[in-house]
MARKEVO-595457 format. One record per residue: z, x, y of N, C-alpha, C in turn; residue number from 0; residue in one letter. Coordinates in nm, 3 decimals, m for minus. Example, Ala and Ser with C-alpha at 12.3 -4.5 7.8 and 13.67 -1.06 7.14 Angstrom:
<sites>
n_pz 0.780 | n_px 1.319 | n_py m0.569 | ca_pz 0.780 | ca_px 1.230 | ca_py m0.450 | c_pz 0.780 | c_px 1.320 | c_py m0.330 | pos 0 | code A $
n_pz 0.708 | n_px 1.285 | n_py m0.225 | ca_pz 0.714 | ca_px 1.367 | ca_py m0.106 | c_pz 0.787 | c_px 1.290 | c_py 0.003 | pos 1 | code S $
</sites>
This chain:
<sites>
n_pz 22.502 | n_px 5.882 | n_py 10.680 | ca_pz 22.372 | ca_px 5.829 | ca_py 10.711 | c_pz 22.262 | c_px 5.920 | c_py 10.656 | pos 0 | code M $
n_pz 22.266 | n_px 6.048 | n_py 10.689 | ca_pz 22.166 | ca_px 6.142 | ca_py 10.641 | c_pz 22.172 | c_px 6.156 | c_py 10.489 | pos 1 | code L $
n_pz 22.294 | n_px 6.152 | n_py 10.434 | ca_pz 22.310 | ca_px 6.169 | ca_py 10.290 | c_pz 22.253 | c_px 6.051 | c_py 10.211 | pos 2 | code S $
n_pz 22.231 | n_px 5.936 | n_py 10.275 | ca_pz 22.175 | ca_px 5.818 | ca_py 10.209 | c_pz 22.023 | c_px 5.812 | c_py 10.217 | pos 3 | code K $
n_pz 21.964 | n_px 5.905 | n_py 10.293 | ca_pz 21.818 | ca_px 5.906 | ca_py 10.311 | c_pz 21.749 | c_px 5.975 | c_py 10.195 | pos 4 | code M $
n_pz 21.623 | n_px 5.941 | n_py 10.175 | ca_pz 21.540 | ca_px 6.005 | ca_py 10.074 | c_pz 21.481 | c_px 6.132 | c_py 10.133 | pos 5 | code K $
n_pz 21.424 | n_px 6.216 | n_py 10.048 | ca_pz 21.369 | ca_px 6.345 | ca_py 10.091 | c_pz 21.262 | c_px 6.325 | c_py 10.199 | pos 6 | code V $
n_pz 21.173 | n_px 6.228 | n_py 10.180 | ca_pz 21.068 | ca_px 6.203 | ca_py 10.279 | c_pz 21.124 | c_px 6.163 | c_py 10.414 | pos 7 | code G $
n_pz 21.229 | n_px 6.082 | n_py 10.411 | ca_pz 21.292 | ca_px 6.039 | ca_py 10.536 | c_pz 21.360 | c_px 6.157 | c_py 10.605 | pos 8 | code E $
n_pz 21.423 | n_px 6.243 | n_py 10.525 | ca_pz 21.488 | ca_px 6.361 | ca_py 10.581 | c_pz 21.387 | c_px 6.456 | c_py 10.645 | pos 9 | code L $
n_pz 21.271 | n_px 6.469 | n_py 10.581 | ca_pz 21.167 | ca_px 6.554 | ca_py 10.640 | c_pz 21.121 | c_px 6.497 | c_py 10.774 | pos 10 | code R $
n_pz 21.111 | n_px 6.365 | n_py 10.779 | ca_pz 21.071 | ca_px 6.300 | ca_py 10.905 | c_pz 21.177 | c_px 6.323 | c_py 11.012 | pos 11 | code Q $
n_pz 21.305 | n_px 6.314 | n_py 10.974 | ca_pz 21.414 | ca_px 6.339 | ca_py 11.069 | c_pz 21.403 | c_px 6.483 | c_py 11.120 | pos 12 | code V $
n_pz 21.378 | n_px 6.577 | n_py 11.028 | ca_pz 21.367 | ca_px 6.718 | ca_py 11.068 | c_pz 21.253 | c_px 6.736 | c_py 11.167 | pos 13 | code A $
n_pz 21.140 | n_px 6.671 | n_py 11.143 | ca_pz 21.027 | ca_px 6.682 | ca_py 11.235 | c_pz 21.061 | c_px 6.622 | c_py 11.371 | pos 14 | code E $
n_pz 21.126 | n_px 6.505 | n_py 11.371 | ca_pz 21.164 | ca_px 6.440 | ca_py 11.497 | c_pz 21.261 | c_px 6.526 | c_py 11.577 | pos 15 | code E $
n_pz 21.349 | n_px 6.596 | n_py 11.507 | ca_pz 21.452 | ca_px 6.674 | ca_py 11.574 | c_pz 21.408 | c_px 6.819 | c_py 11.599 | pos 16 | code M $
n_pz 21.285 | n_px 6.853 | n_py 11.560 | ca_pz 21.233 | ca_px 6.986 | ca_py 11.586 | c_pz 21.291 | c_px 7.093 | c_py 11.495 | pos 17 | code G $
n_pz 21.327 | n_px 7.056 | n_py 11.373 | ca_pz 21.385 | ca_px 7.150 | ca_py 11.278 | c_pz 21.279 | c_px 7.191 | c_py 11.177 | pos 18 | code V $
n_pz 21.262 | n_px 7.323 | n_py 11.158 | ca_pz 21.167 | ca_px 7.374 | ca_py 11.059 | c_pz 21.224 | c_px 7.347 | c_py 10.920 | pos 19 | code D $
n_pz 21.152 | n_px 7.269 | n_py 10.843 | ca_pz 21.201 | ca_px 7.231 | ca_py 10.710 | c_pz 21.107 | c_px 7.280 | c_py 10.600 | pos 20 | code H $
n_pz 21.017 | n_px 7.372 | n_py 10.633 | ca_pz 20.917 | ca_px 7.417 | ca_py 10.536 | c_pz 20.980 | c_px 7.488 | c_py 10.417 | pos 21 | code S $
n_pz 21.093 | n_px 7.554 | n_py 10.435 | ca_pz 21.160 | ca_px 7.626 | ca_py 10.326 | c_pz 21.247 | c_px 7.534 | c_py 10.240 | pos 22 | code E $
n_pz 21.282 | n_px 7.417 | n_py 10.292 | ca_pz 21.373 | ca_px 7.327 | ca_py 10.221 | c_pz 21.295 | c_px 7.234 | c_py 10.130 | pos 23 | code S $
n_pz 21.323 | n_px 7.241 | n_py 10.000 | ca_pz 21.249 | ca_px 7.161 | ca_py 9.902 | c_pz 21.330 | c_px 7.042 | c_py 9.850 | pos 24 | code K $
n_pz 21.462 | n_px 7.054 | n_py 9.849 | ca_pz 21.545 | ca_px 6.949 | ca_py 9.791 | c_pz 21.619 | c_px 6.873 | c_py 9.902 | pos 25 | code T $
n_pz 21.677 | n_px 6.762 | n_py 9.863 | ca_pz 21.753 | ca_px 6.680 | ca_py 9.956 | c_pz 21.872 | c_px 6.758 | c_py 10.012 | pos 26 | code K $
n_pz 21.943 | n_px 6.827 | n_py 9.924 | ca_pz 22.060 | ca_px 6.905 | ca_py 9.967 | c_pz 22.019 | c_px 7.016 | c_py 10.063 | pos 27 | code A $
n_pz 21.907 | n_px 7.081 | n_py 10.033 | ca_pz 21.861 | ca_px 7.189 | ca_py 10.120 | c_pz 21.820 | c_px 7.136 | c_py 10.257 | pos 28 | code A $
n_pz 21.755 | n_px 7.017 | n_py 10.259 | ca_pz 21.717 | ca_px 6.955 | ca_py 10.387 | c_pz 21.839 | c_px 6.920 | c_py 10.471 | pos 29 | code L $
n_pz 21.940 | n_px 6.860 | n_py 10.406 | ca_pz 22.062 | ca_px 6.823 | ca_py 10.479 | c_pz 22.131 | c_px 6.949 | c_py 10.532 | pos 30 | code I $
n_pz 22.133 | n_px 7.055 | n_py 10.451 | ca_pz 22.195 | ca_px 7.180 | ca_py 10.495 | c_pz 22.118 | c_px 7.241 | c_py 10.613 | pos 31 | code A $
n_pz 21.986 | n_px 7.237 | n_py 10.605 | ca_pz 21.903 | ca_px 7.290 | ca_py 10.713 | c_pz 21.927 | c_px 7.211 | c_py 10.842 | pos 32 | code Q $
n_pz 21.933 | n_px 7.079 | n_py 10.831 | ca_pz 21.960 | ca_px 6.995 | ca_py 10.949 | c_pz 22.096 | c_px 7.028 | c_py 11.008 | pos 33 | code L $
n_pz 22.198 | n_px 7.040 | n_py 10.922 | ca_pz 22.334 | ca_px 7.070 | ca_py 10.968 | c_pz 22.338 | c_px 7.207 | c_py 11.035 | pos 34 | code A $
n_pz 22.266 | n_px 7.303 | n_py 10.978 | ca_pz 22.262 | ca_px 7.438 | ca_py 11.036 | c_pz 22.204 | c_px 7.436 | c_py 11.177 | pos 35 | code E $
n_pz 22.111 | n_px 7.343 | n_py 11.201 | ca_pz 22.049 | ca_px 7.331 | ca_py 11.333 | c_pz 22.125 | c_px 7.235 | c_py 11.425 | pos 36 | code E $
n_pz 22.239 | n_px 7.185 | n_py 11.377 | ca_pz 22.323 | ca_px 7.100 | ca_py 11.460 | c_pz 22.292 | c_px 6.951 | c_py 11.453 | pos 37 | code G $
n_pz 22.209 | n_px 6.911 | n_py 11.356 | ca_pz 22.177 | ca_px 6.770 | ca_py 11.341 | c_pz 22.277 | c_px 6.708 | c_py 11.244 | pos 38 | code V $
n_pz 22.363 | n_px 6.622 | n_py 11.297 | ca_pz 22.463 | ca_px 6.552 | ca_py 11.217 | c_pz 22.433 | c_px 6.403 | c_py 11.220 | pos 39 | code T $
n_pz 22.509 | n_px 6.327 | n_py 11.142 | ca_pz 22.492 | ca_px 6.182 | ca_py 11.144 | c_pz 22.508 | c_px 6.130 | c_py 11.287 | pos 40 | code D $
n_pz 22.610 | n_px 6.181 | n_py 11.356 | ca_pz 22.638 | ca_px 6.134 | ca_py 11.492 | c_pz 22.526 | c_px 6.172 | c_py 11.588 | pos 41 | code Q $
n_pz 22.479 | n_px 6.297 | n_py 11.583 | ca_pz 22.374 | ca_px 6.339 | ca_py 11.677 | c_pz 22.243 | c_px 6.266 | c_py 11.650 | pos 42 | code S $
n_pz 22.215 | n_px 6.239 | n_py 11.522 | ca_pz 22.092 | ca_px 6.165 | ca_py 11.491 | c_pz 22.104 | c_px 6.020 | c_py 11.537 | pos 43 | code Y $
n_pz 22.223 | n_px 5.961 | n_py 11.523 | ca_pz 22.247 | ca_px 5.824 | ca_py 11.570 | c_pz 22.229 | c_px 5.817 | c_py 11.722 | pos 44 | code Q $
n_pz 22.279 | n_px 5.917 | n_py 11.794 | ca_pz 22.262 | ca_px 5.921 | ca_py 11.939 | c_pz 22.114 | c_px 5.934 | c_py 11.976 | pos 45 | code E $
n_pz 22.042 | n_px 6.015 | n_py 11.899 | ca_pz 21.899 | ca_px 6.032 | ca_py 11.922 | c_pz 21.826 | c_px 5.898 | c_py 11.905 | pos 46 | code Y $
n_pz 21.859 | n_px 5.826 | n_py 11.797 | ca_pz 21.797 | ca_px 5.695 | ca_py 11.773 | c_pz 21.829 | c_px 5.597 | c_py 11.884 | pos 47 | code L $
n_pz 21.952 | n_px 5.602 | n_py 11.932 | ca_pz 21.991 | ca_px 5.513 | ca_py 12.042 | c_pz 21.914 | c_px 5.545 | c_py 12.169 | pos 48 | code S $
n_pz 21.895 | n_px 5.673 | n_py 12.196 | ca_pz 21.823 | ca_px 5.711 | ca_py 12.317 | c_pz 21.676 | c_px 5.670 | c_py 12.309 | pos 49 | code S $
n_pz 21.619 | n_px 5.676 | n_py 12.190 | ca_pz 21.481 | ca_px 5.631 | ca_py 12.173 | c_pz 21.471 | c_px 5.481 | c_py 12.194 | pos 50 | code I $
n_pz 21.568 | n_px 5.407 | n_py 12.141 | ca_pz 21.569 | ca_px 5.262 | ca_py 12.159 | c_pz 21.576 | c_px 5.224 | c_py 12.305 | pos 51 | code G $
n_pz 21.655 | n_px 5.296 | n_py 12.385 | ca_pz 21.664 | ca_px 5.268 | ca_py 12.528 | c_pz 21.534 | c_px 5.303 | c_py 12.598 | pos 52 | code E $
n_pz 21.474 | n_px 5.413 | n_py 12.557 | ca_pz 21.349 | ca_px 5.454 | ca_py 12.621 | c_pz 21.238 | c_px 5.355 | c_py 12.594 | pos 53 | code A $
n_pz 21.236 | n_px 5.299 | n_py 12.474 | ca_pz 21.131 | ca_px 5.203 | ca_py 12.442 | c_pz 21.147 | c_px 5.072 | c_py 12.518 | pos 54 | code E $
n_pz 21.270 | n_px 5.038 | n_py 12.553 | ca_pz 21.293 | ca_px 4.914 | ca_py 12.627 | c_pz 21.247 | c_px 4.924 | c_py 12.771 | pos 55 | code E $
n_pz 21.239 | n_px 5.044 | n_py 12.826 | ca_pz 21.206 | ca_px 5.063 | ca_py 12.966 | c_pz 21.059 | c_px 5.097 | c_py 12.986 | pos 56 | code V $
n_pz 20.974 | n_px 5.060 | n_py 12.894 | ca_pz 20.832 | ca_px 5.088 | ca_py 12.906 | c_pz 20.774 | c_px 5.003 | c_py 13.019 | pos 57 | code V $
n_pz 20.709 | n_px 5.065 | n_py 13.116 | ca_pz 20.654 | ca_px 4.987 | ca_py 13.228 | c_pz 20.536 | c_px 4.902 | c_py 13.183 | pos 58 | code P $
n_pz 20.514 | n_px 4.794 | n_py 13.256 | ca_pz 20.402 | ca_px 4.707 | ca_py 13.226 | c_pz 20.272 | c_px 4.783 | c_py 13.251 | pos 59 | code D $
n_pz 20.170 | n_px 4.756 | n_py 13.168 | ca_pz 20.043 | ca_px 4.827 | ca_py 13.189 | c_pz 19.980 | c_px 4.786 | c_py 13.322 | pos 60 | code P $
n_pz 19.910 | n_px 4.881 | n_py 13.381 | ca_pz 19.842 | ca_px 4.856 | ca_py 13.508 | c_pz 19.721 | c_px 4.768 | c_py 13.479 | pos 61 | code V $
n_pz 19.706 | n_px 4.657 | n_py 13.550 | ca_pz 19.592 | ca_px 4.570 | ca_py 13.523 | c_pz 19.460 | c_px 4.640 | c_py 13.556 | pos 62 | code P $
n_pz 19.361 | n_px 4.615 | n_py 13.473 | ca_pz 19.230 | ca_px 4.674 | ca_py 13.492 | c_pz 19.155 | c_px 4.592 | c_py 13.596 | pos 63 | code V $
n_pz 19.097 | n_px 4.661 | n_py 13.692 | ca_pz 19.021 | ca_px 4.591 | ca_py 13.795 | c_pz 18.892 | c_px 4.540 | c_py 13.734 | pos 64 | code K $
n_pz 18.863 | n_px 4.415 | n_py 13.758 | ca_pz 18.739 | ca_px 4.357 | ca_py 13.709 | c_pz 18.642 | c_px 4.344 | c_py 13.825 | pos 65 | code Q $
n_pz 18.518 | n_px 4.375 | n_py 13.797 | ca_pz 18.416 | ca_px 4.363 | ca_py 13.900 | c_pz 18.389 | c_px 4.215 | c_py 13.923 | pos 66 | code T $
n_pz 18.403 | n_px 4.170 | n_py 14.046 | ca_pz 18.377 | ca_px 4.029 | ca_py 14.072 | c_pz 18.229 | c_px 3.997 | c_py 14.055 | pos 67 | code P $
n_pz 18.203 | n_px 3.877 | n_py 14.004 | ca_pz 18.063 | ca_px 3.835 | ca_py 13.990 | c_pz 18.009 | c_px 3.807 | c_py 14.129 | pos 68 | code K $
n_pz 17.891 | n_px 3.853 | n_py 14.151 | ca_pz 17.829 | ca_px 3.833 | ca_py 14.281 | c_pz 17.691 | c_px 3.773 | c_py 14.261 | pos 69 | code S $
n_pz 17.622 | n_px 3.754 | n_py 14.369 | ca_pz 17.487 | ca_px 3.700 | ca_py 14.363 | c_pz 17.398 | c_px 3.793 | c_py 14.281 | pos 70 | code V $
n_pz 17.428 | n_px 3.924 | n_py 14.283 | ca_pz 17.348 | ca_px 4.021 | ca_py 14.209 | c_pz 17.357 | c_px 4.001 | c_py 14.058 | pos 71 | code D $
n_pz 17.455 | n_px 3.927 | n_py 14.012 | ca_pz 17.475 | ca_px 3.911 | ca_py 13.868 | c_pz 17.400 | c_px 3.790 | c_py 13.812 | pos 72 | code A $
n_pz 17.308 | n_px 3.730 | n_py 13.889 | ca_pz 17.230 | ca_px 3.618 | ca_py 13.838 | c_pz 17.140 | c_px 3.666 | c_py 13.725 | pos 73 | code E $
n_pz 17.108 | n_px 3.575 | n_py 13.634 | ca_pz 17.021 | ca_px 3.613 | ca_py 13.523 | c_pz 16.874 | c_px 3.602 | c_py 13.562 | pos 74 | code E $
n_pz 16.797 | n_px 3.696 | n_py 13.509 | ca_pz 16.652 | ca_px 3.696 | ca_py 13.531 | c_pz 16.586 | c_px 3.721 | c_py 13.396 | pos 75 | code V $
n_pz 16.460 | n_px 3.681 | n_py 13.386 | ca_pz 16.381 | ca_px 3.705 | ca_py 13.266 | c_pz 16.301 | c_px 3.833 | c_py 13.284 | pos 76 | code L $
n_pz 16.311 | n_px 3.921 | n_py 13.185 | ca_pz 16.240 | ca_px 4.048 | ca_py 13.192 | c_pz 16.145 | c_px 4.057 | c_py 13.073 | pos 77 | code V $
n_pz 16.021 | n_px 4.102 | n_py 13.100 | ca_pz 15.921 | ca_px 4.119 | ca_py 12.996 | c_pz 15.892 | c_px 4.268 | c_py 12.979 | pos 78 | code K $
n_pz 15.881 | n_px 4.311 | n_py 12.852 | ca_pz 15.843 | ca_px 4.449 | ca_py 12.825 | c_pz 15.691 | c_px 4.457 | c_py 12.816 | pos 79 | code M $
n_pz 15.631 | n_px 4.546 | n_py 12.894 | ca_pz 15.487 | ca_px 4.569 | ca_py 12.891 | c_pz 15.453 | c_px 4.699 | c_py 12.818 | pos 80 | code N $
n_pz 15.551 | n_px 4.768 | n_py 12.768 | ca_pz 15.530 | ca_px 4.896 | ca_py 12.702 | c_pz 15.458 | c_px 4.876 | c_py 12.569 | pos 81 | code R $
n_pz 15.396 | n_px 4.982 | n_py 12.518 | ca_pz 15.324 | ca_px 4.976 | ca_py 12.391 | c_pz 15.417 | c_px 4.997 | c_py 12.271 | pos 82 | code A $
n_pz 15.543 | n_px 5.028 | n_py 12.296 | ca_pz 15.637 | ca_px 5.052 | ca_py 12.187 | c_pz 15.653 | c_px 4.926 | c_py 12.100 | pos 83 | code N $
n_pz 15.670 | n_px 4.941 | n_py 11.968 | ca_pz 15.699 | ca_px 4.825 | ca_py 11.885 | c_pz 15.839 | c_px 4.771 | c_py 11.912 | pos 84 | code P $
n_pz 15.935 | n_px 4.861 | n_py 11.944 | ca_pz 16.070 | ca_px 4.821 | ca_py 11.985 | c_pz 16.116 | c_px 4.915 | c_py 12.094 | pos 85 | code T $
n_pz 16.206 | n_px 4.866 | n_py 12.176 | ca_pz 16.262 | ca_px 4.949 | ca_py 12.281 | c_pz 16.400 | c_px 4.895 | c_py 12.315 | pos 86 | code F $
n_pz 16.501 | n_px 4.982 | n_py 12.312 | ca_pz 16.637 | ca_px 4.942 | ca_py 12.345 | c_pz 16.682 | c_px 5.014 | c_py 12.471 | pos 87 | code E $
n_pz 16.740 | n_px 4.937 | n_py 12.561 | ca_pz 16.791 | ca_px 4.994 | ca_py 12.686 | c_pz 16.903 | c_px 4.904 | c_py 12.738 | pos 88 | code I $
n_pz 17.012 | n_px 4.967 | n_py 12.782 | ca_pz 17.128 | ca_px 4.896 | ca_py 12.840 | c_pz 17.176 | c_px 4.782 | c_py 12.751 | pos 89 | code R $
n_pz 17.172 | n_px 4.802 | n_py 12.620 | ca_pz 17.221 | ca_px 4.701 | ca_py 12.527 | c_pz 17.125 | c_px 4.588 | c_py 12.499 | pos 90 | code G $
n_pz 17.004 | n_px 4.597 | n_py 12.550 | ca_pz 16.902 | ca_px 4.494 | ca_py 12.527 | c_pz 16.795 | c_px 4.553 | c_py 12.435 | pos 91 | code H $
n_pz 16.746 | n_px 4.471 | n_py 12.341 | ca_pz 16.644 | ca_px 4.517 | ca_py 12.246 | c_pz 16.517 | c_px 4.434 | c_py 12.264 | pos 92 | code R $
n_pz 16.412 | n_px 4.499 | n_py 12.310 | ca_pz 16.281 | ca_px 4.438 | ca_py 12.324 | c_pz 16.201 | c_px 4.472 | c_py 12.198 | pos 93 | code F $
n_pz 16.121 | n_px 4.377 | n_py 12.149 | ca_pz 16.029 | ca_px 4.404 | ca_py 12.038 | c_pz 15.894 | c_px 4.345 | c_py 12.073 | pos 94 | code T $
n_pz 15.792 | n_px 4.381 | n_py 11.992 | ca_pz 15.658 | ca_px 4.323 | ca_py 12.014 | c_pz 15.661 | c_px 4.173 | c_py 11.993 | pos 95 | code K $
n_pz 15.741 | n_px 4.126 | n_py 11.895 | ca_pz 15.751 | ca_px 3.982 | ca_py 11.868 | c_pz 15.835 | c_px 3.909 | c_py 11.972 | pos 96 | code D $
n_pz 15.930 | n_px 3.978 | n_py 12.032 | ca_pz 16.019 | ca_px 3.918 | ca_py 12.132 | c_pz 16.026 | c_px 4.009 | c_py 12.254 | pos 97 | code H $
n_pz 15.922 | n_px 4.008 | n_py 12.337 | ca_pz 15.919 | ca_px 4.097 | ca_py 12.454 | c_pz 15.995 | c_px 4.044 | c_py 12.575 | pos 98 | code P $
n_pz 16.050 | n_px 3.923 | n_py 12.569 | ca_pz 16.120 | ca_px 3.862 | ca_py 12.682 | c_pz 16.270 | c_px 3.858 | c_py 12.655 | pos 99 | code Y $
n_pz 16.348 | n_px 3.895 | n_py 12.756 | ca_pz 16.494 | ca_px 3.889 | ca_py 12.744 | c_pz 16.551 | c_px 3.842 | c_py 12.877 | pos 100 | code I $
n_pz 16.648 | n_px 3.750 | n_py 12.870 | ca_pz 16.723 | ca_px 3.709 | ca_py 12.988 | c_pz 16.842 | c_px 3.803 | c_py 13.003 | pos 101 | code A $
n_pz 16.860 | n_px 3.855 | n_py 13.123 | ca_pz 16.968 | ca_px 3.950 | ca_py 13.148 | c_pz 17.012 | c_px 3.939 | c_py 13.293 | pos 102 | code M $
n_pz 17.122 | n_px 4.006 | n_py 13.325 | ca_pz 17.170 | ca_px 4.005 | ca_py 13.463 | c_pz 17.072 | c_px 4.082 | c_py 13.551 | pos 103 | code S $
n_pz 17.067 | n_px 4.045 | n_py 13.677 | ca_pz 16.978 | ca_px 4.114 | ca_py 13.769 | c_pz 17.018 | c_px 4.260 | c_py 13.786 | pos 104 | code S $
n_pz 17.145 | n_px 4.291 | n_py 13.764 | ca_pz 17.191 | ca_px 4.429 | ca_py 13.772 | c_pz 17.128 | c_px 4.512 | c_py 13.661 | pos 105 | code I $
n_pz 17.132 | n_px 4.459 | n_py 13.535 | ca_pz 17.068 | ca_px 4.528 | ca_py 13.423 | c_pz 16.917 | c_px 4.539 | c_py 13.446 | pos 106 | code D $
n_pz 16.857 | n_px 4.431 | n_py 13.495 | ca_pz 16.713 | ca_px 4.431 | ca_py 13.518 | c_pz 16.675 | c_px 4.540 | c_py 13.619 | pos 107 | code A $
n_pz 16.753 | n_px 4.554 | n_py 13.725 | ca_pz 16.723 | ca_px 4.656 | ca_py 13.825 | c_pz 16.732 | c_px 4.796 | c_py 13.765 | pos 108 | code Q $
n_pz 16.832 | n_px 4.818 | n_py 13.681 | ca_pz 16.846 | ca_px 4.948 | ca_py 13.614 | c_pz 16.723 | c_px 4.976 | c_py 13.527 | pos 109 | code E $
n_pz 16.673 | n_px 4.875 | n_py 13.457 | ca_pz 16.556 | ca_px 4.892 | ca_py 13.372 | c_pz 16.432 | c_px 4.920 | c_py 13.457 | pos 110 | code I $
n_pz 16.415 | n_px 4.847 | n_py 13.567 | ca_pz 16.300 | ca_px 4.870 | ca_py 13.655 | c_pz 16.305 | c_px 5.009 | c_py 13.717 | pos 111 | code F $
n_pz 16.426 | n_px 5.055 | n_py 13.749 | ca_pz 16.441 | ca_px 5.191 | ca_py 13.803 | c_pz 16.404 | c_px 5.295 | c_py 13.698 | pos 112 | code D $
n_pz 16.433 | n_px 5.264 | n_py 13.570 | ca_pz 16.402 | ca_px 5.357 | ca_py 13.461 | c_pz 16.252 | c_px 5.366 | c_py 13.436 | pos 113 | code F $
n_pz 16.184 | n_px 5.249 | n_py 13.430 | ca_pz 16.040 | ca_px 5.247 | ca_py 13.400 | c_pz 15.977 | c_px 5.128 | c_py 13.472 | pos 114 | code D $
n_pz 15.935 | n_px 5.145 | n_py 13.598 | ca_pz 15.883 | ca_px 5.033 | ca_py 13.676 | c_pz 15.754 | c_px 4.973 | c_py 13.621 | pos 115 | code P $
n_pz 15.673 | n_px 5.051 | n_py 13.550 | ca_pz 15.546 | ca_px 4.996 | ca_py 13.497 | c_pz 15.563 | c_px 4.936 | c_py 13.358 | pos 116 | code R $
n_pz 15.672 | n_px 4.968 | n_py 13.288 | ca_pz 15.689 | ca_px 4.920 | ca_py 13.150 | c_pz 15.757 | c_px 4.785 | c_py 13.140 | pos 117 | code G $
n_pz 15.806 | n_px 4.734 | n_py 13.251 | ca_pz 15.879 | ca_px 4.606 | ca_py 13.251 | c_pz 15.842 | c_px 4.526 | c_py 13.375 | pos 118 | code F $
n_pz 15.856 | n_px 4.394 | n_py 13.362 | ca_pz 15.824 | ca_px 4.307 | ca_py 13.475 | c_pz 15.913 | c_px 4.183 | c_py 13.468 | pos 119 | code A $
n_pz 15.928 | n_px 4.120 | n_py 13.584 | ca_pz 15.999 | ca_px 3.992 | ca_py 13.590 | c_pz 15.906 | c_px 3.887 | c_py 13.530 | pos 120 | code I $
n_pz 15.961 | n_px 3.801 | n_py 13.447 | ca_pz 15.881 | ca_px 3.695 | ca_py 13.385 | c_pz 15.925 | c_px 3.560 | c_py 13.439 | pos 121 | code A $
n_pz 15.835 | n_px 3.465 | n_py 13.433 | ca_pz 15.868 | ca_px 3.329 | ca_py 13.476 | c_pz 15.908 | c_px 3.246 | c_py 13.354 | pos 122 | code T $
n_pz 15.987 | n_px 3.143 | n_py 13.374 | ca_pz 16.024 | ca_px 3.057 | ca_py 13.262 | c_pz 15.901 | c_px 2.997 | c_py 13.193 | pos 123 | code P $
n_pz 15.798 | n_px 2.960 | n_py 13.270 | ca_pz 15.677 | ca_px 2.902 | ca_py 13.211 | c_pz 15.607 | c_px 3.004 | c_py 13.120 | pos 124 | code R $
n_pz 15.599 | n_px 3.130 | n_py 13.166 | ca_pz 15.537 | ca_px 3.236 | ca_py 13.089 | c_pz 15.608 | c_px 3.252 | c_py 12.953 | pos 125 | code E $
n_pz 15.738 | n_px 3.249 | n_py 12.955 | ca_pz 15.815 | ca_px 3.262 | ca_py 12.830 | c_pz 15.791 | c_px 3.141 | c_py 12.742 | pos 126 | code V $
n_pz 15.792 | n_px 3.023 | n_py 12.801 | ca_pz 15.771 | ca_px 2.899 | ca_py 12.724 | c_pz 15.633 | c_px 2.899 | c_py 12.658 | pos 127 | code Q $
n_pz 15.531 | n_px 2.939 | n_py 12.730 | ca_pz 15.396 | ca_px 2.944 | ca_py 12.674 | c_pz 15.385 | c_px 3.049 | c_py 12.563 | pos 128 | code E $
n_pz 15.454 | n_px 3.160 | n_py 12.578 | ca_pz 15.448 | ca_px 3.266 | ca_py 12.477 | c_pz 15.509 | c_px 3.217 | c_py 12.344 | pos 129 | code Y $
n_pz 15.621 | n_px 3.147 | n_py 12.351 | ca_pz 15.690 | ca_px 3.105 | ca_py 12.231 | c_pz 15.642 | c_px 2.969 | c_py 12.178 | pos 130 | code Y $
n_pz 15.542 | n_px 2.905 | n_py 12.244 | ca_pz 15.490 | ca_px 2.776 | ca_py 12.199 | c_pz 15.385 | c_px 2.795 | c_py 12.092 | pos 131 | code S $
</sites>
C-alpha cells in the first residue's frame, strides 16, 4: 500500500502518523523513515479504519436557540434628525435623501438609547408626504 503511493501522499501519511519526514527527499527514503518509526502497511490500514469509525460516531450538532419573536419585535418607522449626510447604525443606513427607515422596535430602542435627540418615531403619513 505505502509502496504504491506518490511522494506527496507519503509525506501526508508521515504527517498524519507524526513522523518527521523533513530529511527524507525521495520515495524510498520516506518509506524507510516510516518503517523506522513503525508505520507499516498494516498499521496505516488500522489507522485509516480507526478514523473511519471515529467519523461515523460524530454527534449531531447542538441546535442553536432562536430568540422567539415577541411584541417587542414589531416594526416601527424611525426618522433621522441628525445633520449628518449619512449615518449607519445597527445595520441601518440613514441618508439626507432617505431619512426614514422601517425597523424592529428592538433596533429602534437601541438607536434611541444611543442618540435620543438625533432620531424620532415617524408616522406613516409623514413618510408618505416626504416621498410624495
